[in-house]
LOKOL-601886 format. One record per residue: x, y, z of N, C-alpha, C, O in turn. Coordinates in pm, whole numbers, padded with zeros to 5 digits, always signed. Layout:
XYZXYZXYZXYZ/...
***
This chain:
+00086-00152+00034+00039-00026-00043+00086+00156-00023+00099+00182+00096/+00105+00246-00093+00156+00362-00089+00032+00475-00018-00084+00513-00032/+00211+00503+00104+00143+00602+00202+00123+00715+00093+00103+00697-00027/+00133+00830+00158+00002+00964+00074+00140+00994+00102+00230+00961+00179/+00100+01118-00054+00275+01306-00017+00184+01368-00039+00167+01416-00151/+00104+01386+00055+00046+01553+00142+00130+01580+00196+00169+01693+00166/+00222+01502+00316+00311+01539+00353+00404+01642+00324+00423+01761+00349/+00457+01543+00257+00595+01598+00137+00567+01699+00079+00673+01756+00056/+00442+01785+00020+00357+01821-00025+00328+01991+00039+00365+02101-00003/+00264+01959+00132+00238+02037+00248+00444+02144+00294+00498+02255+00292/+00463+02015+00322+00640+02120+00364+00663+02193+00245+00637+02312+00227/+00727+02092+00141+00755+02198+00011+00702+02328+00020+00766+02433+00010/+00523+02308+00049+00486+02422-00001+00468+02550+00119+00463+02670+00091/+00462+02498+00239+00543+02620+00408+00667+02634+00366+00667+02750+00323/+00815+02574+00345+00883+02594+00276+00853+02766+00177+00833+02882+00211/+00868+02683+00031+00864+02818-00036+00785+02927+00017+00848+03031-00006/+00611+02967+00115+00555+02969+00168+00635+03141+00222+00589+03254+00230/+00791+03072+00252+00907+03175+00345+00974+03246+00242+01054+03331+00282/+00967+03237+00173+00991+03265+00082+00904+03406+00026+00812+03391-00054/+00947+03564+00083+00880+03595+00015+00892+03740-00102+00941+03840-00050/+00867+03747-00190+00954+03754-00329+00948+03972-00298+00856+04022-00234/+01029+04033-00341+01056+04222-00248+01010+04268-00340+01049+04256-00456/+00924+04324-00303+00851+04378-00457+00955+04519-00484+01057+04539-00418/+00900+04618-00606+00999+04669-00689+01003+04791-00553+00925+04833-00467/+01163+04816-00601+01225+04992-00540+01110+05088-00556+01019+05059-00635/+01108+05165-00507+01033+05272-00485+01086+05378-00676+01025+05447-00758/+01230+05327-00657+01299+05442-00801+01217+05352-00903+01159+05412-00993/+01208+05212-00897+01127+05193-01055+01004+05274-01014+00995+05384-01068/+00928+05247-00949+00787+05292-00945+00821+05472-00992+00781+05514-01101/+00884+05548-00910+00916+05654-00983+00917+05658-01107+00844+05720-01184/+01005+05590-01127+01004+05608-01270+00878+05600-01353+00859+05674-01449/+00826+05543-01328+00650+05467-01409+00629+05605-01427+00640+05676-01527/+00578+05643-01242+00486+05731-01224+00483+05825-01362+00393+05842-01444/+00667+05899-01354+00702+05953-01467+00679+05966-01566+00681+06072-01629/+00646+05839-01611+00663+05825-01785+00525+05789-01788+00511+05732-01896/+00422+05791-01731+00308+05798-01751+00238+05823-01683+00138+05762-01646/+00318+06005-01630+00175+06131-01508+00028+06145-01597-00088+06174-01569/+00079+06119-01683-00053+06207-01818-00149+06134-01829-00256+06185-01861/-00138+05929-01796-00278+05886-01819-00249+05820-01665-00234+05701-01693/-00231+05832-01509-00260+05840-01367-00332+05977-01351-00431+05991-01279/-00274+06080-01423-00348+06232-01445-00520+06198-01461-00624+06211-01397/-00482+06160-01561-00608+06141-01735-00743+05999-01604-00863+06006-01581/-00634+05895-01557-00723+05796-01438-00794+05959-01366-00899+05994-01419/-00754+06027-01284-00808+06068-01227-00923+06205-01261-01011+06236-01180/-00912+06241-01325-00978+06321-01433-01134+06218-01493-01238+06245-01433/-01141+06149-01564-01235+06033-01510-01302+06023-01382-01398+06084-01336/-01219+05918-01330-01286+05902-01179-01385+06064-01096-01488+06040-01033/-01351+06165-01106-01331+06237-01060-01488+06289-01067-01594+06299-01006/-01425+06310-01179-01566+06421-01282-01664+06303-01345-01699+06349-01454/-01726+06171-01329-01795+06085-01426-01820+06045-01331-01943+06049-01320/-01733+05964-01162-01768+05859-01114-01883+05913-01015-01890+06035-01000/-01989+05816-00936-02035+05792-00800-01952+05675-00691-01916+05558-00710/-01942+05764-00572-01942+05626-00525-01837+05549-00495-01752+05545-00584/-01812+05479-00385-01676+05383-00401-01725+05246-00424-01819+05184-00375/-01618+05210-00528-01579+05136-00596-01443+05049-00577-01353+05067-00495/-01450+04980-00647-01358+04870-00671-01389+04907-00927-01482+04912-01007/-01225+04922-00925-01289+04870-01102-01159+04796-01185-01094+04898-01208/-01131+04758-01206-01287+04642-01313-01343+04661-01185-01298+04733-01096/-01507+04548-01178-01590+04538-01074-01471+04387-01067-01398+04333-01150/-01516+04353-00868-01475+04251-00867-01595+04110-00896-01582+03989-00879/-01697+04185-00940-01853+04072-00964-01890+04136-01056-01931+04252-01072/-01862+04000-01151-01944+03972-01290-02062+04101-01326-02069+04183-01417/-02170+04066-01176-02354+04114-01210-02333+04245-01150-02432+04308-01113/-02227+04289-01138-02163+04469-01084-02151+04593-01256-02142+04714-01277/-02157+04468-01336-02084+04509-01480-02263+04569-01461-02292+04685-01430/-02367+04452-01488-02520+04538-01490-02503+04607-01397-02514+04504-01331/-02491+04665-01341-02589+04798-01218-02615+04904-01316-02568+04929-01427/-02739+04981-01210-02749+05109-01342-02683+05219-01235-02630+05187-01129/-02698+05363-01286-02747+05416-01154-02921+05449-01201-02968+05460-01314/-03002+05462-01038-03068+05552-01096-03220+05557-01176-03335+05515-01189/-03090+05669-01225-03159+05797-01284-03151+05708-01437-03259+05723-01494/-03071+05635-01506-03078+05573-01609-03198+05390-01602-03203+05310-01696/-03252+05377-01506-03332+05319-01475-03492+05376-01472-03575+05288-01496/-03530+05473-01453-03660+05544-01427-03598+05605-01619-03672+05648-01707/-03497+05592-01625-03505+05729-01764-03609+05555-01884-03709+05572-01954/-03559+05460-01869-03618+05383-01928-03723+05350-01995-03817+05429-01998/-03732+05187-02083-03938+05125-02031-03998+05122-01902-03944+05225-01863/-04042+05098-01839-04141+05000-01755-04032+04904-01715-03963+04928-01616/-04017+04813-01776-04003+04704-01758-03868+04704-01715-03859+04611-01636/-03747+04765-01727-03599+04810-01668-03550+04880-01817-03618+04896-01919/-03433+04909-01798-03304+04947-01863-03345+04868-02043-03371+04755-02084/-03325+05066-02130-03293+04914-02235-03209+04916-02269-03137+05012-02297/-03184+04743-02282-03015+04669-02342-03001+04728-02445-02893+04692-02492/-03059+04817-02525-02909+04838-02647-02880+04979-02591-02807+05048-02662/-02944+05057-02430-02850+05150-02423-02730+05102-02292-02696+04991-02251/-02704+05190-02269-02475+05220-02221-02633+05186-02083-02749+05226-02077/-02556+05104-02004-02533+05126-01829-02447+05148-01769-02366+05065-01729/-02443+05333-01739-02344+05273-01613-02275+05236-01520-02355+05253-01429/-02145+05182-01451-02168+05123-01364-02111+05179-01315-02017+05220-01383/-02113+05220-01197-02089+05342-01101-02059+05471-01170-01958+05542-01168/-02196+05483-01244-02141+05644-01323-02040+05679-01448-02040+05760-01540/-01968+05589-01409-01867+05532-01619-01969+05523-01653-02066+05474-01595/-01955+05607-01835-02007+05519-01895-01947+05410-01995-01852+05358-01937/-01964+05353-02122-01922+05289-02157-01703+05287-02254-01613+05203-02267/-01728+05449-02293-01666+05486-02314-01543+05523-02185-01428+05485-02208/-01563+05579-02085-01542+05617-02001-01459+05441-01865-01387+05456-01767/-01505+05327-01914-01465+05192-01890-01365+05164-02003-01286+05087-01948/-01340+05174-02078-01297+05151-02199-01113+05251-02198-00998+05222-02229/-01180+05363-02147-01034+05425-02139-00975+05389-02022-00855+05362-02012/-01030+05387-01959-00931+05267-01836-00911+05223-01838-00797+05230-01792/-00934+05130-01869-00895+05006-01915-00792+04993-01996-00714+04902-01969/-00765+05074-02109-00646+05110-02135-00585+05181-02079-00478+05122-02100/-00560+05252-02028-00509+05363-01881-00448+05194-01831-00342+05139-01861/-00542+05153-01760-00475+05051-01622-00343+05052-01662-00246+05106-01608/-00355+04931-01852-00302+04834-01878-00158+04961-01930-00052+04972-01868/-00183+05016-02012-00009+05207-01980+00050+05158-01837+00167+05133-01809/-00050+05154-01769+00035+05192-01644+00117+05078-01567+00223+05084-01504/+00020+04961-01597+00098+04870-01560+00035+04856-01386+00088+04796-01293/-00062+04916-01385-00183+04868-01293-00265+04794-01264-00326+04773-01368/-00305+04743-01193-00391+04591-01170-00574+04654-01163-00651+04568-01206/-00620+04741-01132-00706+04814-01056-00650+04914-00991-00534+04933-00954/-00819+05023-00975-00821+05148-00905-00926+05112-00786-01026+05044-00813/-00903+05155-00668-01010+05080-00554-01031+05342-00516-00982+05439-00459/-01127+05300-00598-01230+05441-00519-01265+05457-00393-01339+05377-00336/-01198+05593-00318-01247+05576-00148-01340+05752-00133-01297+05866-00152/-01451+05713-00099-01551+05859-00119-01620+05803+00000-01631+05684+00031/-01680+05946+00085-01759+05944+00199-01845+05888+00234-01855+05848+00349/-01993+05857+00075-02037+05826+00074-02099+05747-00024-02115+05815-00125/-02157+05591-00043-02208+05565-00139-02252+05649-00335-02196+05605-00436/-02340+05749-00340-02387+05820-00374-02294+05966-00421-02291+06034-00524/-02206+05971-00259-02067+06065-00329-02016+06070-00495-01993+05974-00569/-02006+06240-00531-01924+06241-00609-01821+06323-00660-01757+06252-00583/-01725+06416-00722-01673+06443-00819-01536+06457-00647-01543+06412-00533/-01445+06530-00712-01287+06472-00623-01337+06560-00464-01235+06602-00409/-01413+06579-00416-01397+06648-00281-01379+06456-00202-01437+06352-00236/-01272+06482-00089-01219+06373-00037-01234+06269-00129-01304+06175-00093/-01164+06266-00285-01163+06135-00327-01012+06111-00284-00917+06186-00261/-01042+05914-00283-00905+05890-00296-00923+05758-00428-01019+05696-00476/-00790+05761-00447-00777+05644-00587-00630+05540-00510-00538+05585-00442/-00647+05433-00540-00597+05375-00481-00532+05292-00648-00617+05247-00724/-00403+05282-00683-00422+05132-00855-00260+05111-00759-00160+05179-00733/-00311+04977-00731-00238+04861-00704-00110+04827-00820-00136+04767-00924/+00015+04868-00792+00072+04811-00897+00142+04670-00826+00047+04601-00788/+00208+04636-00810+00267+04537-00779+00193+04416-00600+00150+04484-00507/+00192+04302-00587+00103+04299-00459+00156+04107-00511+00154+04063-00626/+00190+04043-00407+00296+03957-00357+00169+03893-00185+00127+03925-00073/+00169+03763-00316+00101+03685-00115+00156+03541-00110+00177+03479-00214/+00184+03476+00045+00215+03383+00073+00153+03288+00171+00047+03344+00199/+00157+03222+00211+00054+03165+00318+00131+03320+00463+00026+03383+00475/+00205+03373+00531+00271+03485+00611+00185+03576+00577+00072+03574+00628/+00214+03649+00506+00137+03775+00498+00161+03750+00249+00181+03680+00149/+00115+03964+00356+00053+03946+00182+00096+04085+00148+00046+04158+00233/+00166+04155+00060+00240+04279+00095+00187+04340-00075+00162+04259-00163/+00174+04500-00100+00110+04568-00171+00221+04728-00222+00249+04819-00144/+00260+04721-00353+00317+04848-00365+00189+04922-00407+00130+04844-00481/+00114+05043-00395+00037+05132-00484+00103+05236-00498+00200+05259-00426/+00040+05361-00643+00019+05496-00638-00129+05499-00622-00223+05426-00653/-00109+05644-00546-00191+05662-00453-00244+05810-00521-00157+05876-00578/-00407+05874-00516-00334+06048-00491-00488+06062-00400-00592+06054-00465/-00494+06077-00301-00567+06198-00234-00524+06291-00207-00405+06307-00235/-00577+06369-00159-00601+06549-00188-00537+06572-00010-00468+06666+00031/-00598+06427+00086-00632+06539+00231-00515+06399+00323-00518+06390+00446/-00441+06324+00254-00346+06301+00313-00198+06382+00367-00123+06340+00455/-00187+06474+00308-00038+06547+00384-00121+06583+00506-00048+06648+00580/-00245+06567+00561-00225+06697+00680-00200+06622+00845-00170+06645+00962/-00262+06455+00688-00280+06335+00804-00169+06348+00929-00048+06349+00949/-00282+06357+00991-00126+06260+01111-00140+06164+01166-00105+06179+01283/-00172+06070+01146-00217+05966+01211-00172+05786+01143-00192+05669+01178/-00127+05832+01070-00080+05755+00909+00053+05810+00924+00084+05927+00949/+00171+05655+00896+00372+05637+00862+00328+05731+00712+00245+05705+00625/+00399+05819+00725+00507+05861+00621+00662+05806+00546+00726+05724+00610/+00700+05839+00455+00869+05793+00535+00874+05880+00348+00796+05845+00260/+00997+06005+00326+01019+06072+00257+01120+06042+00193+01090+06054+00075/+01242+06004+00206+01366+05941+00202+01449+05820+00305+01543+05819+00385/+01331+05706+00237+01361+05587+00205+01327+05496+00185+01205+05496+00197/+01378+05369+00148+01312+05312-00035+01227+05231+00106+01292+05173+00193/+01078+05241+00108+01008+05179+00155+00983+04994+00153+00917+04924+00229/+01060+04961+00043+01180+04861+00100+01174+04865+00249+01079+04855+00326/+01286+04881+00267+01354+04915+00406+01324+04937+00490+01400+04957+00584/+01144+04947+00503+01071+04991+00581+01050+04847+00630+01091+04809+00740/+00952+04734+00501+00906+04600+00492+00970+04519+00513+00933+04403+00533/+01121+04571+00515+01237+04480+00561+01168+04449+00726+01148+04331+00754/+01138+04544+00820+01218+04613+00932+01049+04534+00991+01050+04464+01092/+00907+04559+00909+00760+04482+00997+00740+04395+01009+00746+04299+00932/+00710+04406+01110+00632+04224+01208+00570+04245+01254+00559+04213+01372/+00446+04352+01156+00306+04336+01157+00221+04449+01090+00263+04564+01098/+00082+04417+01012-00016+04480+00972+00074+04657+00993+00090+04736+01086/+00120+04649+00825+00195+04790+00763+00154+04872+00740+00050+04814+00710/+00124+05003+00717+00096+05069+00602+00218+05247+00607+00254+05321+00700/+00232+05247+00520+00344+05357+00471+00273+05461+00346+00188+05426+00265/+00328+05578+00357+00281+05653+00180+00493+05679+00178+00593+05666+00248/+00453+05717+00061+00571+05829+00066+00488+05945-00065+00392+05924-00138/+00566+06053-00051+00476+06122-00128+00576+06124-00326+00679+06093-00386/+00497+06161-00334+00581+06136-00518+00604+06299-00630+00685+06343-00712/+00496+06335-00574+00371+06447-00627+00310+06524-00676+00278+06506-00794/+00251+06689-00580+00157+06723-00541+00084+06579-00437+00129+06502-00351/-00099+06609-00528-00120+06453-00406-00083+06301-00432-00123+06200-00375/+00004+06319-00534+00072+06133-00600+00154+06083-00452+00228+06149-00380/+00114+05960-00442+00242+05874-00295+00185+05739-00363+00080+05708-00419/+00292+05681-00334+00298+05537-00307+00319+05535-00182+00368+05612-00099/+00259+05398-00181+00202+05326-00032+00265+05149-00116+00266+05093-00226/+00316+05124+00053+00278+04996+00136+00190+04971+00262+00171+05011+00377/+00125+04823+00113+00083+04794+00294+00110+04687+00260+00118+04621+00156/+00133+04670+00423+00168+04478+00437+00087+04436+00504+00028+04515+00578/+00050+04292+00504-00047+04236+00608+00009+04073+00640+00028+03985+00557/+00029+04067+00801+00049+03949+00836-00028+03884+00899-00101+03919+00992/-00011+03724+00822-00127+03645+00960-00112+03598+01056-00208+03557+01121/
***
């Protein structure tokens, strides 16, 4: 009778999980931001000018692409929205979404996390954008580096900021959950986020 090979597989996975890939250096992210600054600003303009509420883009769940704002529902037939008509997703039209897809591909970011004060809030006031540039997870920790736009971040005293140190050095010293921001330009920042299990 053959012995199960589950234990060796778990041991190999555990050993592999202990090795955490080092995130890209801040200089690499800064270079990417400078190279694609117009694209990052365009993402901000589209989201600030055309979207509503807090959301994840692209949507996390397929059903979210079918969501219509209440104005679109009421302006169409009594049976619901006209299938021929574009249904905005969080206020974003089909051309907005196509442009965001293209801009995300250009910047190398995986998604946009939009954070506002409420579900029906629109505009640029209190808007925070997080665009994930890098993410790596193991059985012990998840580390990500993102490019963030947040006009209110500069005045917040309850968050950690590092201006002259590469965030990877802070990551190496982190023994618990850690979030640190590094200014790029204006209201743009690099964000290091470490979650340990």
